[in-house]
PASEBA-1860 file (N, C-alpha, C; in nm, 3 decimals):
! residues 309
1> MENLQLVL> -12.657/2.699/-3.863/-12.564/2.597/-3.824/-12.437/2.598/-3.914 ~ -12.466/2.617/-4.042/-12.354/2.610/-4.137/-12.260/2.725/-4.103 ~ -12.316/2.845/-4.073/-12.225/2.959/-4.039/-12.143/2.928/-3.913 ~ -12.203/2.866/-3.823/-12.131/2.833/-3.692/-12.018/2.733/-3.724 ~ -12.043/2.639/-3.814/-11.936/2.541/-3.845/-11.823/2.608/-3.918 ~ -11.858/2.701/-4.010/-11.759/2.776/-4.085/-11.668/2.853/-3.993 ~ -11.733/2.920/-3.890/-11.655/3.002/-3.798/-11.562/2.916/-3.721 ~ -11.609/2.799/-3.674/-11.522/2.708/-3.593/-11.409/2.663/-3.672
9> LLLGAIAI> -11.436/2.633/-3.807/-11.319/2.589/-3.887/-11.216/2.695/-3.906 ~ -11.259/2.818/-3.924/-11.163/2.929/-3.935/-11.079/2.946/-3.805 ~ -11.157/2.940/-3.695/-11.088/2.953/-3.565/-10.982/2.840/-3.543 ~ -11.023/2.714/-3.584/-10.929/2.602/-3.570/-10.810/2.623/-3.658 ~ -10.831/2.666/-3.779/-10.717/2.688/-3.872/-10.621/2.795/-3.822 ~ -10.685/2.905/-3.769/-10.603/3.014/-3.717/-10.526/2.959/-3.599 ~ -10.587/2.879/-3.511/-10.515/2.830/-3.392/-10.402/2.736/-3.433 ~ -10.424/2.652/-3.541/-10.320/2.563/-3.585/-10.205/2.645/-3.642
17> IAVLVHGF> -10.231/2.747/-3.724/-10.131/2.838/-3.774/-10.055/2.907/-3.667 ~ -10.129/2.953/-3.563/-10.062/3.023/-3.449/-9.966/2.929/-3.379 ~ -10.013/2.803/-3.362/-9.929/2.701/-3.290/-9.801/2.678/-3.370 ~ -9.817/2.667/-3.504/-9.697/2.637/-3.589/-9.601/2.754/-3.589 ~ -9.656/2.874/-3.597/-9.570/2.996/-3.595/-9.500/3.005/-3.467 ~ -9.575/2.981/-3.356/-9.508/2.991/-3.223/-9.401/2.883/-3.208 ~ -9.422/2.761/-3.260/-9.322/2.657/-3.256/-9.193/2.693/-3.328 ~ -9.217/2.742/-3.458/-9.095/2.783/-3.534/-9.017/2.898/-3.465
25> WSIRKQQP> -9.099/2.988/-3.407/-9.037/3.105/-3.339/-8.952/3.065/-3.219 ~ -9.009/2.969/-3.145/-8.934/2.921/-3.021/-8.811/2.840/-3.061 ~ -8.828/2.760/-3.169/-8.707/2.678/-3.215/-8.597/2.783/-3.260 ~ -8.640/2.886/-3.335/-8.544/2.983/-3.383/-8.476/3.055/-3.271 ~ -8.553/3.080/-3.169/-8.496/3.153/-3.054/-8.400/3.069/-2.977 ~ -8.420/2.935/-2.968/-8.333/2.844/-2.892/-8.200/2.812/-2.962 ~ -8.188/2.841/-3.093/-8.067/2.811/-3.164/-7.953/2.905/-3.122 ~ -7.819/2.861/-3.108/-7.705/2.951/-3.068/-7.684/3.053/-3.181
33> KGFKQSPM> -7.625/3.164/-3.138/-7.597/3.277/-3.231/-7.497/3.233/-3.335 ~ -7.407/3.137/-3.304/-7.305/3.097/-3.404/-7.362/3.041/-3.531 ~ -7.480/2.977/-3.513/-7.538/2.910/-3.635/-7.631/3.013/-3.708 ~ -7.652/3.128/-3.657/-7.735/3.226/-3.724/-7.656/3.296/-3.831 ~ -7.702/3.311/-3.945/-7.634/3.376/-4.053/-7.738/3.475/-4.114 ~ -7.676/3.587/-4.139/-7.766/3.691/-4.210/-7.778/3.650/-4.354 ~ -7.885/3.677/-4.413/-7.914/3.643/-4.553/-7.815/3.716/-4.644 ~ -7.743/3.820/-4.595/-7.666/3.899/-4.686/-7.516/3.845/-4.686
41> TDINRERR> -7.489/3.750/-4.595/-7.346/3.704/-4.590/-7.305/3.634/-4.718 ~ -7.395/3.542/-4.763/-7.356/3.473/-4.880/-7.349/3.561/-5.005 ~ -7.432/3.664/-5.000/-7.425/3.758/-5.112/-7.292/3.840/-5.114 ~ -7.253/3.882/-4.986/-7.133/3.964/-4.971/-7.009/3.876/-5.011 ~ -7.011/3.748/-4.970/-6.901/3.664/-5.006/-6.888/3.640/-5.154 ~ -6.996/3.637/-5.220/-6.996/3.614/-5.366/-6.936/3.737/-5.433 ~ -6.944/3.853/-5.368/-6.896/3.978/-5.437/-6.738/3.982/-5.408 ~ -6.655/3.969/-5.501/-6.511/3.974/-5.488/-6.453/4.072/-5.592
49> DSQGFDND> -6.333/4.127/-5.555/-6.271/4.224/-5.636/-6.200/4.155/-5.753 ~ -6.116/4.235/-5.823/-6.044/4.185/-5.941/-5.935/4.087/-5.903 ~ -5.881/4.104/-5.773/-5.772/4.011/-5.726/-5.829/3.893/-5.654 ~ -5.955/3.877/-5.644/-6.018/3.761/-5.580/-6.043/3.769/-5.433 ~ -6.045/3.890/-5.373/-6.071/3.911/-5.234/-6.212/3.966/-5.210 ~ -6.283/3.914/-5.114/-6.415/3.967/-5.076/-6.409/4.094/-4.995 ~ -6.522/4.138/-4.942/-6.526/4.254/-4.862/-6.447/4.244/-4.729 ~ -6.439/4.124/-4.681/-6.366/4.093/-4.553/-6.212/4.073/-4.582
57> GIGEVRII> -6.168/4.083/-4.700/-6.027/4.056/-4.729/-5.986/3.920/-4.738 ~ -6.080/3.827/-4.761/-6.058/3.682/-4.763/-6.060/3.642/-4.906 ~ -5.956/3.576/-4.946/-5.947/3.521/-5.089/-5.998/3.383/-5.102 ~ -6.001/3.339/-5.224/-6.056/3.208/-5.248/-5.952/3.102/-5.202 ~ -6.006/2.986/-5.173/-5.918/2.878/-5.121/-5.853/2.814/-5.245 ~ -5.715/2.805/-5.234/-5.639/2.750/-5.342/-5.564/2.628/-5.298 ~ -5.573/2.522/-5.368/-5.506/2.396/-5.331/-5.390/2.371/-5.433 ~ -5.263/2.373/-5.375/-5.138/2.350/-5.454/-5.075/2.230/-5.412
65> KAQSDEST> -5.030/2.151/-5.503/-4.966/2.021/-5.475/-4.822/2.050/-5.416 ~ -4.773/1.955/-5.338/-4.640/1.971/-5.272/-4.529/1.968/-5.376 ~ -4.541/1.890/-5.480/-4.433/1.881/-5.583/-4.417/2.013/-5.653 ~ -4.535/2.069/-5.689/-4.531/2.199/-5.760/-4.468/2.305/-5.674 ~ -4.500/2.308/-5.547/-4.446/2.400/-5.451/-4.292/2.391/-5.450 ~ -4.242/2.268/-5.440/-4.098/2.250/-5.426/-4.030/2.297/-5.555 ~ -4.088/2.266/-5.666/-4.025/2.306/-5.793/-4.023/2.455/-5.811 ~ -4.135/2.523/-5.770/-4.135/2.667/-5.781/-4.037/2.728/-5.688
73> VTEQSIEP> -4.029/2.675/-5.567/-3.938/2.735/-5.464/-3.794/2.716/-5.512 ~ -3.759/2.599/-5.564/-3.617/2.580/-5.610/-3.587/2.664/-5.725 ~ -3.688/2.679/-5.822/-3.665/2.764/-5.932/-3.643/2.909/-5.892 ~ -3.726/2.952/-5.796/-3.715/3.094/-5.748/-3.582/3.117/-5.673 ~ -3.530/3.012/-5.602/-3.408/3.027/-5.531/-3.286/3.013/-5.615 ~ -3.299/2.930/-5.725/-3.183/2.908/-5.808/-3.156/3.034/-5.898 ~ -3.268/3.102/-5.942/-3.254/3.207/-6.032/-3.170/3.324/-5.981 ~ -3.198/3.378/-5.855/-3.114/3.491/-5.801/-2.965/3.441/-5.782
81> LMAEAGAT> -2.944/3.316/-5.748/-2.812/3.268/-5.728/-2.733/3.262/-5.860 ~ -2.802/3.220/-5.966/-2.733/3.219/-6.090/-2.705/3.364/-6.138 ~ -2.801/3.456/-6.107/-2.774/3.592/-6.144/-2.657/3.654/-6.065 ~ -2.650/3.619/-5.938/-2.540/3.666/-5.851/-2.406/3.608/-5.898 ~ -2.409/3.478/-5.939/-2.285/3.416/-5.985/-2.241/3.481/-6.113 ~ -2.333/3.518/-6.200/-2.292/3.584/-6.321/-2.237/3.723/-6.294 ~ -2.296/3.790/-6.193/-2.243/3.924/-6.161/-2.104/3.916/-6.102 ~ -2.081/3.818/-6.018/-1.949/3.802/-5.957/-1.849/3.761/-6.059
89> ANVDTVFE> -1.886/3.681/-6.157/-1.797/3.641/-6.264/-1.758/3.763/-6.346 ~ -1.849/3.852/-6.366/-1.820/3.975/-6.442/-1.716/4.060/-6.361 ~ -1.743/4.067/-6.226/-1.653/4.145/-6.144/-1.519/4.088/-6.145 ~ -1.510/3.947/-6.148/-1.374/3.882/-6.150/-1.301/3.918/-6.270 ~ -1.372/3.911/-6.389/-1.305/3.945/-6.513/-1.256/4.092/-6.519 ~ -1.345/4.182/-6.469/-1.303/4.319/-6.470/-1.188/4.344/-6.374 ~ -1.194/4.287/-6.256/-1.083/4.298/-6.162/-0.955/4.243/-6.212 ~ -0.962/4.122/-6.274/-0.836/4.062/-6.325/-0.772/4.148/-6.437
97> SNVDTTFS> -0.859/4.209/-6.515/-0.807/4.292/-6.624/-0.744/4.412/-6.573 ~ -0.782/4.460/-6.455/-0.721/4.588/-6.402/-0.611/4.561/-6.303 ~ -0.584/4.434/-6.268/-0.486/4.409/-6.169/-0.343/4.457/-6.212 ~ -0.309/4.431/-6.337/-0.171/4.458/-6.388/-0.147/4.607/-6.391 ~ -0.255/4.683/-6.416/-0.233/4.827/-6.441/-0.249/4.913/-6.314 ~ -0.322/4.864/-6.210/-0.343/4.943/-6.093/-0.280/4.891/-5.969 ~ -0.282/4.756/-5.950/-0.237/4.703/-5.825/-0.125/4.600/-5.858 ~ -0.033/4.590/-5.758/0.065/4.484/-5.760/0.049/4.405/-5.635
105> LTEAPTQK> -0.031/4.294/-5.644/-0.070/4.216/-5.529/0.040/4.125/-5.489 ~ 0.052/4.104/-5.354/0.146/4.012/-5.299/0.088/3.872/-5.306 ~ 0.174/3.771/-5.266/0.129/3.630/-5.276/0.015/3.596/-5.186 ~ 0.025/3.644/-5.062/-0.083/3.618/-4.965/-0.216/3.671/-5.005 ~ -0.230/3.795/-5.048/-0.360/3.848/-5.095/-0.410/3.769/-5.217 ~ -0.324/3.719/-5.300/-0.367/3.646/-5.420/-0.430/3.510/-5.381 ~ -0.374/3.449/-5.286/-0.433/3.322/-5.238/-0.568/3.353/-5.170 ~ -0.575/3.465/-5.101/-0.698/3.494/-5.036/-0.808/3.527/-5.136
113> AARAAKTT> -0.776/3.594/-5.253/-0.871/3.624/-5.353/-0.916/3.495/-5.422 ~ -0.823/3.401/-5.446/-0.864/3.272/-5.504/-0.955/3.198/-5.421 ~ -0.930/3.196/-5.286/-1.025/3.124/-5.197/-1.162/3.196/-5.195 ~ -1.161/3.324/-5.208/-1.284/3.402/-5.199/-1.367/3.377/-5.326 ~ -1.300/3.354/-5.439/-1.371/3.333/-5.564/-1.452/3.203/-5.560 ~ -1.404/3.107/-5.489/-1.478/2.979/-5.473/-1.609/3.004/-5.398 ~ -1.615/3.097/-5.314/-1.738/3.127/-5.230/-1.814/3.238/-5.297 ~ -1.788/3.273/-5.426/-1.862/3.377/-5.501/-1.846/3.511/-5.435
121> RVEPSLSE> -1.741/3.542/-5.365/-1.722/3.669/-5.304/-1.582/3.715/-5.334 ~ -1.562/3.843/-5.372/-1.432/3.899/-5.403/-1.393/3.994/-5.296 ~ -1.275/3.975/-5.231/-1.232/4.065/-5.130/-1.093/4.115/-5.168 ~ -1.085/4.223/-5.246/-0.950/4.267/-5.287/-0.877/4.328/-5.166 ~ -0.747/4.309/-5.163/-0.655/4.362/-5.060/-0.572/4.461/-5.109 ~ -0.530/4.556/-5.030/-0.445/4.659/-5.072/-0.306/4.619/-5.103 ~ -0.238/4.685/-5.191/-0.102/4.650/-5.237/-0.006/4.706/-5.139 ~ 0.123/4.667/-5.155/0.231/4.712/-5.069/0.265/4.858/-5.094
129> AEPDVLTE> 0.232/4.908/-5.214/0.269/5.047/-5.241/0.184/5.145/-5.170 ~ 0.062/5.105/-5.144/-0.035/5.197/-5.084/0.011/5.240/-4.944 ~ 0.049/5.152/-4.851/0.102/5.197/-4.716/0.216/5.293/-4.726 ~ 0.306/5.276/-4.834/0.417/5.363/-4.849/0.369/5.507/-4.869 ~ 0.266/5.516/-4.955/0.208/5.655/-4.979/0.157/5.718/-4.850 ~ 0.087/5.633/-4.773/0.029/5.683/-4.644/0.136/5.727/-4.551 ~ 0.244/5.650/-4.544/0.346/5.689/-4.451/0.418/5.815/-4.489 ~ 0.416/5.843/-4.619/0.481/5.971/-4.665/0.392/6.091/-4.634
137> DTPIQPSL> 0.257/6.069/-4.645/0.171/6.181/-4.625/0.141/6.211/-4.479 ~ 0.131/6.101/-4.395/0.098/6.123/-4.262/0.219/6.164/-4.180 ~ 0.215/6.271/-4.110/0.333/6.310/-4.023/0.345/6.222/-3.900 ~ 0.467/6.206/-3.860/0.499/6.126/-3.740/0.463/6.207/-3.614 ~ 0.368/6.150/-3.532/0.330/6.217/-3.410/0.429/6.189/-3.300 ~ 0.457/6.289/-3.217/0.549/6.261/-3.102/0.477/6.178/-3.000 ~ 0.549/6.110/-2.913/0.493/6.029/-2.809/0.427/6.113/-2.708 ~ 0.300/6.072/-2.674/0.225/6.143/-2.568/0.281/6.122/-2.432
145> FGADESIL> 0.355/6.020/-2.409/0.402/5.985/-2.276/0.548/6.029/-2.258 ~ 0.601/6.103/-2.354/0.744/6.147/-2.340/0.771/6.227/-2.209 ~ 0.673/6.318/-2.187/0.692/6.405/-2.066/0.684/6.327/-1.935 ~ 0.579/6.227/-1.938/0.567/6.146/-1.814/0.690/6.062/-1.796 ~ 0.749/6.006/-1.906/0.870/5.925/-1.888/0.986/6.006/-1.835 ~ 0.996/6.133/-1.884/1.104/6.221/-1.835/1.089/6.248/-1.687 ~ 0.962/6.275/-1.653/0.931/6.305/-1.506/0.968/6.181/-1.422 ~ 0.927/6.061/-1.469/0.957/5.946/-1.388/1.108/5.920/-1.379
153> STEAAQES> 1.179/5.947/-1.489/1.319/5.929/-1.487/1.389/6.023/-1.390 ~ 1.344/6.151/-1.387/1.397/6.250/-1.290/1.370/6.210/-1.149 ~ 1.244/6.159/-1.123/1.211/6.116/-0.986/1.298/5.997/-0.945 ~ 1.312/5.903/-1.039/1.401/5.788/-1.006/1.539/5.832/-0.974 ~ 1.588/5.929/-1.051/1.726/5.977/-1.030/1.737/6.042/-0.893 ~ 1.636/6.121/-0.856/1.633/6.188/-0.725/1.639/6.089/-0.614 ~ 1.550/5.981/-0.627/1.544/5.877/-0.526/1.678/5.809/-0.513 ~ 1.741/5.770/-0.627/1.868/5.705/-0.621/1.975/5.800/-0.559
161> FVADEVEQ> 1.961/5.927/-0.584/2.059/6.026/-0.525/2.046/6.031/-0.376 ~ 1.918/6.034/-0.332/1.892/6.034/-0.184/1.940/5.903/-0.118 ~ 1.916/5.792/-0.186/1.960/5.666/-0.135/2.115/5.658/-0.123 ~ 2.182/5.717/-0.227/2.329/5.723/-0.221/2.373/5.812/-0.103 ~ 2.301/5.921/-0.087/2.345/6.006/0.027/2.329/5.931/0.160 ~ 2.214/5.860/0.173/2.197/5.787/0.301/2.306/5.682/0.316 ~ 2.341/5.608/0.208/2.449/5.514/0.224/2.586/5.573/0.248 ~ 2.605/5.691/0.185/2.731/5.755/0.213/2.732/5.848/0.336
169> EQPLGEPQ> 2.630/5.824/0.427/2.628/5.905/0.550/2.757/5.888/0.630 ~ 2.805/5.993/0.678/2.926/5.986/0.750/2.910/5.914/0.882 ~ 3.006/5.833/0.923/2.997/5.762/1.050/3.003/5.857/1.165 ~ 2.954/5.814/1.281/2.953/5.901/1.399/3.095/5.926/1.454 ~ 3.174/5.833/1.431/3.313/5.850/1.484/3.321/5.804/1.628 ~ 3.431/5.846/1.695/3.451/5.806/1.836/3.358/5.875/1.930 ~ 3.297/5.809/2.031/3.211/5.881/2.125/3.288/5.990/2.197 ~ 3.222/6.106/2.208/3.281/6.218/2.280/3.227/6.228/2.422
177> DVLVLHVV> 3.110/6.173/2.447/3.054/6.181/2.581/2.957/6.064/2.597 ~ 2.930/6.027/2.722/2.837/5.920/2.753/2.743/5.969/2.862 ~ 2.606/5.968/2.832/2.502/6.003/2.929/2.459/5.874/2.994 ~ 2.469/5.869/3.130/2.437/5.745/3.201/2.330/5.775/3.305 ~ 2.234/5.680/3.316/2.131/5.680/3.418/2.126/5.542/3.484 ~ 2.107/5.545/3.617/2.098/5.422/3.692/1.954/5.406/3.750 ~ 1.905/5.280/3.746/1.781/5.246/3.815/1.818/5.141/3.917 ~ 1.816/5.166/4.041/1.856/5.074/4.149/1.741/5.040/4.232
185> AKEGEELN> 1.750/4.924/4.303/1.649/4.884/4.393/1.670/4.951/4.524 ~ 1.564/4.961/4.604/1.568/5.023/4.737/1.661/4.934/4.828 ~ 1.700/4.993/4.935/1.792/4.930/5.031/1.730/4.799/5.079 ~ 1.808/4.691/5.064/1.762/4.565/5.111/1.676/4.495/5.009 ~ 1.659/4.549/4.892/1.574/4.481/4.792/1.654/4.464/4.664 ~ 1.589/4.387/4.571/1.649/4.365/4.439/1.548/4.378/4.327 ~ 1.596/4.408/4.209/1.503/4.411/4.092/1.484/4.272/4.041 ~ 1.358/4.233/4.031/1.322/4.096/3.987/1.322/4.092/3.835
193> GAELLPCL> 1.381/3.991/3.773/1.384/3.972/3.634/1.247/3.944/3.575 ~ 1.162/3.872/3.648/1.029/3.841/3.595/0.948/3.963/3.577 ~ 0.968/4.068/3.658/0.899/4.193/3.642/0.974/4.289/3.543 ~ 1.100/4.274/3.533/1.176/4.358/3.449/1.161/4.334/3.302 ~ 1.148/4.203/3.262/1.137/4.172/3.122/1.010/4.227/3.058 ~ 0.888/4.207/3.118/0.769/4.267/3.061/0.775/4.415/3.049 ~ 0.836/4.480/3.145/0.846/4.628/3.144/0.939/4.668/3.021 ~ 1.049/4.594/2.999/1.132/4.628/2.887/1.069/4.614/2.757
201> LTLNFKFG> 0.985/4.507/2.744/0.910/4.488/2.613/0.804/4.596/2.597 ~ 0.748/4.642/2.701/0.651/4.747/2.686/0.718/4.877/2.641 ~ 0.844/4.899/2.685/0.912/5.021/2.643/0.991/5.005/2.515 ~ 0.959/4.895/2.440/1.015/4.864/2.305/1.167/4.842/2.305 ~ 1.217/4.782/2.415/1.356/4.743/2.418/1.363/4.609/2.347 ~ 1.482/4.583/2.286/1.505/4.460/2.219/1.639/4.402/2.259 ~ 1.644/4.270/2.285/1.766/4.203/2.325/1.852/4.189/2.202 ~ 1.979/4.222/2.206/2.066/4.216/2.090/2.214/4.202/2.120
209> EMNIFHRH> 2.293/4.280/2.052/2.442/4.269/2.063/2.489/4.290/2.199 ~ 2.604/4.221/2.233/2.669/4.226/2.362/2.582/4.174/2.475 ~ 2.468/4.099/2.438/2.381/4.036/2.534/2.319/4.139/2.633 ~ 2.283/4.257/2.574/2.214/4.356/2.651/2.092/4.405/2.565 ~ 2.009/4.490/2.627/1.892/4.541/2.563/1.921/4.673/2.494 ~ 1.864/4.697/2.379/1.875/4.817/2.305/1.744/4.881/2.271 ~ 1.744/5.016/2.261/1.627/5.085/2.211/1.662/5.148/2.075 ~ 1.581/5.103/1.971/1.607/5.141/1.834/1.517/5.254/1.793
217> EDNAGTGK> 1.546/5.313/1.669/1.466/5.418/1.617/1.318/5.378/1.597 ~ 1.302/5.254/1.548/1.171/5.208/1.521/1.120/5.126/1.644 ~ 0.994/5.143/1.680/0.937/5.071/1.792/0.938/4.923/1.770 ~ 0.945/4.878/1.642/0.951/4.731/1.615/1.089/4.674/1.636 ~ 1.186/4.756/1.673/1.318/4.701/1.701/1.409/4.706/1.583 ~ 1.384/4.792/1.486/1.470/4.808/1.365/1.523/4.951/1.363 ~ 1.624/4.968/1.280/1.687/5.104/1.272/1.809/5.112/1.362 ~ 1.856/5.241/1.366/1.976/5.266/1.449/1.945/5.255/1.594
225> VLFSMANM> 2.049/5.229/1.675/2.036/5.216/1.820/2.039/5.356/1.881 ~ 1.944/5.388/1.959/1.939/5.525/2.025/2.014/5.521/2.158 ~ 1.983/5.421/2.240/2.053/5.401/2.366/2.037/5.254/2.411 ~ 2.112/5.215/2.513/2.113/5.072/2.557/2.097/5.063/2.702 ~ 2.072/4.940/2.750/2.057/4.914/2.894/2.132/4.785/2.926 ~ 2.221/4.792/3.030/2.293/4.680/3.069/2.273/4.652/3.220 ~ 2.322/4.538/3.261/2.310/4.499/3.399/2.420/4.578/3.483 ~ 2.375/4.632/3.595/2.468/4.716/3.674/2.575/4.628/3.740
233> VKPGVFDP> 2.545/4.497/3.757/2.637/4.402/3.823/2.717/4.333/3.714 ~ 2.844/4.322/3.731/2.930/4.254/3.637/2.885/4.108/3.621 ~ 2.896/4.054/3.493/2.961/4.114/3.378/2.868/4.207/3.298 ~ 2.754/4.246/3.350/2.669/4.344/3.288/2.579/4.289/3.177 ~ 2.559/4.165/3.169/2.474/4.103/3.063/2.347/4.043/3.111 ~ 2.260/4.005/3.025/2.135/3.941/3.060/2.121/3.808/2.984 ~ 2.038/3.719/3.042/2.003/3.594/2.977/1.848/3.592/2.969 ~ 1.794/3.616/2.850/1.644/3.620/2.842/1.582/3.489/2.878
241> DSMEQFST> 1.651/3.374/2.862/1.586/3.247/2.895/1.577/3.224/3.046 ~ 1.651/3.295/3.125/1.648/3.271/3.267/1.608/3.397/3.344 ~ 1.526/3.486/3.279/1.488/3.606/3.339/1.391/3.587/3.465 ~ 1.328/3.476/3.467/1.236/3.452/3.583/1.323/3.426/3.709 ~ 1.442/3.366/3.692/1.522/3.344/3.812/1.626/3.455/3.827 ~ 1.624/3.555/3.742/1.720/3.662/3.746/1.677/3.770/3.846 ~ 1.784/3.825/3.917/1.763/3.943/4.003/1.896/4.021/4.007 ~ 1.881/4.151/4.028/2.002/4.234/4.031/1.980/4.355/4.121
249> QGVVLFMT> 2.086/4.423/4.155/2.076/4.542/4.235/2.031/4.665/4.156 ~ 2.050/4.655/4.027/2.008/4.768/3.941/2.053/4.753/3.798 ~ 2.006/4.840/3.713/2.039/4.842/3.574/2.088/4.981/3.536 ~ 2.163/4.994/3.427/2.223/5.116/3.383/2.182/5.143/3.238 ~ 2.134/5.261/3.211/2.097/5.304/3.078/2.205/5.409/3.031 ~ 2.252/5.391/2.907/2.355/5.484/2.868/2.340/5.516/2.715 ~ 2.378/5.638/2.680/2.365/5.691/2.542/2.493/5.766/2.505 ~ 2.549/5.736/2.391/2.675/5.799/2.354/2.644/5.921/2.270
257> LPCHGDAL> 2.736/6.017/2.277/2.726/6.140/2.196/2.853/6.153/2.111 ~ 2.839/6.180/1.981/2.715/6.208/1.913/2.637/6.077/1.889 ~ 2.507/6.090/1.850/2.420/5.981/1.831/2.339/5.998/1.704 ~ 2.271/5.898/1.661/2.183/5.896/1.546/2.055/5.969/1.580 ~ 2.008/6.053/1.491/1.886/6.127/1.514/1.906/6.251/1.605 ~ 1.793/6.290/1.660/1.791/6.406/1.755/1.839/6.364/1.888 ~ 1.947/6.417/1.936/2.005/6.378/2.069/1.916/6.414/2.183 ~ 1.854/6.534/2.179/1.762/6.575/2.288/1.643/6.483/2.294
265> RNFSIMLN> 1.592/6.446/2.180/1.470/6.357/2.179/1.512/6.218/2.231 ~ 1.623/6.168/2.190/1.671/6.042/2.237/1.697/6.039/2.391 ~ 1.752/6.151/2.443/1.770/6.155/2.589/1.637/6.164/2.660 ~ 1.545/6.231/2.606/1.406/6.239/2.665/1.347/6.100/2.674 ~ 1.359/6.022/2.565/1.302/5.882/2.570/1.375/5.800/2.672 ~ 1.509/5.811/2.686/1.583/5.736/2.779/1.545/5.774/2.920 ~ 1.526/5.903/2.945/1.494/5.945/3.089/1.351/5.896/3.122 ~ 1.258/5.901/3.027/1.124/5.851/3.059/1.117/5.700/3.078
273> SAHQIADD> 1.206/5.626/3.004/1.218/5.481/3.020/1.270/5.451/3.158 ~ 1.367/5.530/3.205/1.430/5.503/3.338/1.325/5.528/3.448 ~ 1.242/5.630/3.439/1.139/5.658/3.535/1.032/5.547/3.526 ~ 1.003/5.502/3.408/0.895/5.394/3.401/0.945/5.268/3.464 ~ 1.067/5.227/3.442/1.124/5.112/3.510/1.129/5.124/3.665 ~ 1.167/5.241/3.705/1.168/5.268/3.855/1.025/5.258/3.909 ~ 0.929/5.307/3.838/0.788/5.301/3.889/0.738/5.156/3.894 ~ 0.767/5.077/3.784/0.714/4.946/3.780/0.778/4.852/3.877
281> LSGIVLDG> 0.906/4.870/3.903/0.989/4.776/3.991/1.020/4.837/4.129 ~ 0.953/4.951/4.157/0.977/5.024/4.292/1.121/5.053/4.308 ~ 1.186/5.110/4.205/1.327/5.145/4.213/1.346/5.293/4.229 ~ 1.472/5.331/4.214/1.506/5.475/4.229/1.593/5.512/4.109 ~ 1.576/5.634/4.047/1.653/5.686/3.936/1.772/5.760/3.993 ~ 1.892/5.730/3.947/2.012/5.796/3.989/2.086/5.846/3.866 ~ 2.175/5.940/3.882/2.259/5.991/3.766/2.378/5.904/3.748 ~ 2.467/5.950/3.659/2.584/5.866/3.632/2.678/5.845/3.748
289> GRDTWLDS> 2.679/5.936/3.850/2.758/5.915/3.964/2.680/5.845/4.073 ~ 2.567/5.789/4.048/2.478/5.723/4.145/2.433/5.813/4.251 ~ 2.411/5.939/4.211/2.350/6.039/4.301/2.207/6.057/4.265 ~ 2.127/6.114/4.359/1.986/6.134/4.335/1.969/6.224/4.208 ~ 1.864/6.184/4.135/1.841/6.262/4.017/1.758/6.386/4.050 ~ 1.812/6.501/4.003/1.749/6.630/4.037/1.726/6.704/3.902 ~ 1.648/6.815/3.914/1.629/6.894/3.795/1.760/6.960/3.750 ~ 1.843/6.994/3.841/1.970/7.059/3.810/2.056/6.951/3.730
297> TKQNYIQR> 2.044/6.828/3.771/2.120/6.725/3.701/2.065/6.709/3.554 ~ 1.941/6.725/3.540/1.877/6.711/3.405/1.930/6.831/3.319 ~ 1.937/6.950/3.371/1.984/7.064/3.296/2.130/7.049/3.260 ~ 2.208/6.987/3.350/2.342/6.963/3.321/2.357/6.863/3.203 ~ 2.275/6.758/3.198/2.281/6.665/3.089/2.239/6.736/2.956 ~ 2.147/6.824/2.960/2.100/6.894/2.841/2.210/6.983/2.788 ~ 2.283/7.048/2.877/2.400/7.130/2.840/2.507/7.047/2.772 ~ 2.532/6.929/2.824/2.627/6.838/2.761/2.587/6.798/2.624
305> IRAQV> 2.454/6.773/2.604/2.407/6.740/2.470/2.422/6.849/2.374 ~ 2.392/6.972/2.410/2.402/7.089/2.324/2.551/7.119/2.290 ~ 2.638/7.088/2.384/2.780/7.112/2.363/2.826/7.023/2.244 ~ 2.771/6.901/2.231/2.817/6.811/2.130/2.747/6.838/1.992 ~ 2.626/6.897/2.005/2.559/6.939/1.878/2.622/7.054/1.811
END
């Protein structure tokens, strides 16, 4: 019986120990990893080098008062400034001693140097003698735009010469011949002014001097007059304000020789205009003698133009 009791006691003790071990193990397992520390961490932290840093490069915590920091900072900032001020003072003395022998400063640079000394900076300026030396050594370069200016001047001279020639163009003088074309209405009919005016505007005629229409060199109605158109019925004029009530038996186109520009070209424009008016107003083209217009008549007019040219 005693042996049995002893065995039971041993088993109970072992069970209690197992329960305790299992409890500690479960508690240890439930703890977060952040709280776990290896037993070597404290030892590693205690090992520091000669400068006070551990294996992780972390130094000891140092607490410095604010007043001491300010004093050290001011001392550290004042010392280089004092050193710089001393250096600049030395530079000032050296510079002032050499001014009389090397440079002859003007009034403006002297004032500038005095102002710069207050800010502990020296900015020496060159003397007046130095630019003179440079001007003597440096050759004077010719203007790069001399050729362009000469070209522009020659072009301007040519343009002015051409303009003078145009202004001094010789006048045409007295007319030597007049080429005349008639556009008349058919028998028993008249040319209506309401239809005639739009046709003339389409053919670039412009109402002008002598109260008749003129055809100019430019289609806009500017330039020299090439030929003109008048009313075939006396007094031979038009009134643009009353063209809707206007009617006539016919109109006459005429061109004087010599004329401005190419005479053959001007005659061709006049002949085409006469045919266009006749087509739009159902009229008939006649020559200067009010005869039917034929090819032979056209050749005759061309011969008259060439005779004047």
